[in-house]
N, C-alpha and C positions, 0 to 999 in steps of 0.2 A: 667163593660166592658172597661171603660176608662182606669183602672189600668192595664189591660192585654195588651192593645194596646201600652203602653209606654215601654214595655220590648223589648230590641234590638233584631231584627230579626236573628242576627248572633249567639246569645246565648240564647237558649230556656231553660225553666225550666226543670231540670232533671226529667225524667219519664221513666217508663218501658213500651214499647209498643212492640207487636209482629209484626215483619216485615218479612214475609216469614219464613226462617229457622233460622233467627238471632233474638236476643233480643236486640233491640236498647234502650240504656240508655238516651242519649242526643245528640244534634248536636251542632257542633261549625262551623258556617258558612256553607260551603258545605260539611263538614266532618260529617259522621254519626258514632257515637261511640257506639259499642255494647259490651255486656258482654264478648264475644269471643275475641274482640279486646283488652280489659283490660287484659284477661288471657294471650293473645299472647305476649303483651308488657312486662308483669311481667315474663314470661318464658324467653324471649330473654334477659332481663335485668339480670336475674339471671345467665344465661350461660355466659354472658360477665363478670359479676362479678367474677365468679368462674375462668374464664380464667385469669382475672387480678390477683387474689390472687396467682394462680399457677405459674404465670410468672413474679411476682413482683421481682424486683431486677436483672432481666436479660435484655439483650438487645432486647430480643423478645417483651418486653412490648411496646417499642417505635414503632415497626412495627405494633403491635396490635392497638395502639392508632390511627395511621395513617389510618389503615383499617377501624376502626370505623368511623373516620371522613369522609372517601370517601363514606361509606355506607349512612352516614347521608345526605351528599350533593346529592347522588343518589336518596334518598327517596324525598328530597324537589324538585328535578328537575322533577321527575315523578308527584308529587302532583301539580306542577305549569305547567305541560304539556309541558315541554321544551324537545322535542323529540331528537334534536341533542345532547344536553347536557347529556340527560339520556343515549343515546347510547354510548357516550364517557366514561362516568363514569362507565357504566356496563362493558365495556371492560377493563377498568383499574382495577376494582374490581376483575374480573376473573384472570387477570395476577397477581395481588397482592396476592390473595389466594393461588395460585399455588407456588409463590415464598415463601410465608410464610411457607408452608408445607415443601418445600425443604430445606430451610435455618435453620429451627428451629425444626428439627426432635427430638433432645434430649429433648427440653421442651415439645413438644407434647407427647413424650413417657412418660415423667414423669407425665403428666396429666392423661393419660390413666392408668398408674400404680396406681395413687391416686384413680381412680374410681374402679379399680379391688380390691383395698385394703379395700374398704367399707364393713363393716359387713353385709349390706344388700346383696351385691353380694355374699359374702362367704356363706350366709345362704342357698343359692340355690345350692351350691357345696358340697354335703355331702361327708365327708372324713372319711375313716375307718382307723384311724392312732393309736388307742389305743395299739394294739399289737406292731406296729412298734416303738412306743415311748418306751415301756418296753425293747424291744430288743436293741434299740439305747442307753437308759440310762445304760443298763448293760454293753454294749461294751465300752461306753464312760468312765464309772467308772474304768474299767480295764486298758483302754489306759491312763487315767490320772495317775493311780498308777504307771504304767510303764514309764511314761513321753514319750509317743509315740505320735507324732503329728497326728492330724486328722482334717478333714474338711467336715462336713456333711450338705447337704442342703435339707431342707423339702419344697417342692413346695406346695404352697396353691392355690389361685385363678388363677394367671397367670403362665403359663408354661414357662420353660427356655430351650426349645428344641434346640435353636441354641447353647447354651452352652453345653447341654448334648451331642450333637453330636460330640464335640471335644474330647470326651473321648471313653472309651470302653463300648459298649452296653452290659448290662447283663440281665435286665428283671428278676431278681431273687428275691424270697421272702426275706424280711428283717429278718436277724437273727444275733444274737450276735457273733456266731462262724464266719459267713461270713465277718462281719465287722472287727473283729480281724484279720482275714487272709488278708483282703484287705490292711489295715493300717500297716501290719507288715513291718518293715524297709527293709526286703529282697524281699518283694513282688513287681512285676513289676507294680502293680496298686496303690502303696501307695502314689505316688507323684501326688497329684491332689485332686479334690473334689468328693465326692459321692453324687449322686442325688437321692433323695427318693420321690416318689409320691404314696400316700396311703400305700399299703402293699408291694410295689415293689421297689427294688433298680433299677433305670432305667439305670444308667451308672456310671462308675468309672473312675479315672484319668482324670477328667474333668478340663478344663481351665477356669477360671473365670476372669472377669475384675477387675482390681485393683482400689481401692479408691484412690482419691488424698490425702486423710487424712494420715499422716505418724505418728502422735502422738495422744494418747487419754488419757486425764487426767494425763498427765505427763509421760505416758508409751510409748516408742518407739514401733511402730507396725512393725511386720515382714511381709513377703509376704503372709503368710497364713491368718493372721488377716486382712490385707488390701484386700485380695481376698473375704473373708467373708463380710466385710463391703461393698465392691464394688457391689456385687450381690444383697445385701439387699437394696442398693440405686436404683437399676434398675428394680427389680422385687418383687412381693409379695411372699417372702420366709422367712423362719426361718433358721438361720445358727448356727450350733453347732461347736465350735472351741476348739481344745485341743492344748495347747502350748507344743511344743517339748522340750523347755528348762526348763519350771517350772512345766509342768502338770496342769496348771491352766485351768478350763473350762470356756468358754465365750459364749455368745449368741449375734448374730447380727440380728437386725430387723429394718427395715426402716432407714437405715443409722446410727443407734445408736448401741454402744457396751456395753454389760453388762458383766462385768468381775467377776471372783471369785465365780462361781456357783458351789454349792455342788452337788454331785449325786442325793440326795434326793430332793433338790430344782430344779434340772433339770427336773425331772419327772413332778413336779407341774407346772413348767413354760411352758413346752411343751404342757401338757394337756390344760392349760389355753389359750395358744396362737394358738393352732391348732384346738381346738374344739370350734365353734361358734354356739350357738343355736339361734333360731329365736327370742325368747323373749329378749335375751341379744342384739342382733343385732338391733331390733327395738328400744329398749330403748336408744342405743347409736348413732342412726341415726343423731340426731341434733348435737351432739357433734363432730361427724366425719365431718359433713359439715362445721362446724365452724373452725375446726383445720387443715383439710387436705391441705389447701393452705399454 
C-alpha cells in the first residue's frame, strides 16, 4: 500500500474504467481522458494535416497556421476558466474563419475537388459510359485523321454545370455522327467544348477556364489545350483534345497532359480512367490519401 501512495495524484496509472457513457483511460490532474477523446484528437489532427498538405506552398497556409494558433489559445483559456479571454478568442476565431473562407476560395475549392477525386467517392457514383466511350473514340479517330480540332470533357464525380451553362444545351445521346457534326469547321457549335455526362451530351460550345501553363514538355500549348488543362485542374473530369494543326490526340487529367494517344489506346485509357470498381477503389484508398496533397 505504501508503494501506491507514492504515485503523484495528478498522474494516475492508466486504466480503463466505465464512467457513464464514456470509457475513461486515465487522468492528468483535473483532465479526464477517454477513448472518445483520443479518437477526437486523432480525427482533428488528421483533418488539419490534410489541410496543410493541400494548401502547402500557398499564402493560405500562413492564415491556417494563425487560425490553429488562435484555436489553441482559445482551448487553453477555456481549460483555465478565463471567461473574458475565452469570449475574445471565440469572437476572433469566428471572424478569422469567415475571412479564411472568403479570401481563399480557390484553395478550398481545390481541397474539395481532391475529395471528389477520391476513388472511394467515385465508387458510389455509378457511371454508364461504355457506349459513350466507343462513340467518342470513333469520332475522335475520324477527327484526328481529318485534323479537325475537338475538345471533349467527360464529367466524373463533380459536375461543371457553371461551365456547361456557358454553351448551348443539348441533352442528346452521345453518338459518333453527332460529335462529327458538332466539330465540323462550318458548324456553329464547333468553337468550344462538348460536355458529356454518362450517356448524354449535356452541352456544346462551352467556354472553359484557361490554365496558366503555356508550354508542356517543350511544346507550346494553344487555347484548346490550355482550356483542357484548365478544367482538369479545377474539376474531376477527363478531357480529350484533338489538335487542329497536327491531329494529335491528347488526354488531360488532374492538371497533367498526356500527348500522342492512338485511337486504340484512347479506348483503353478512357475505360481505365472512367470505370472505377469498388475493389480497385478500396485498394487505392491509402495511396490516394498519401498523394492527393
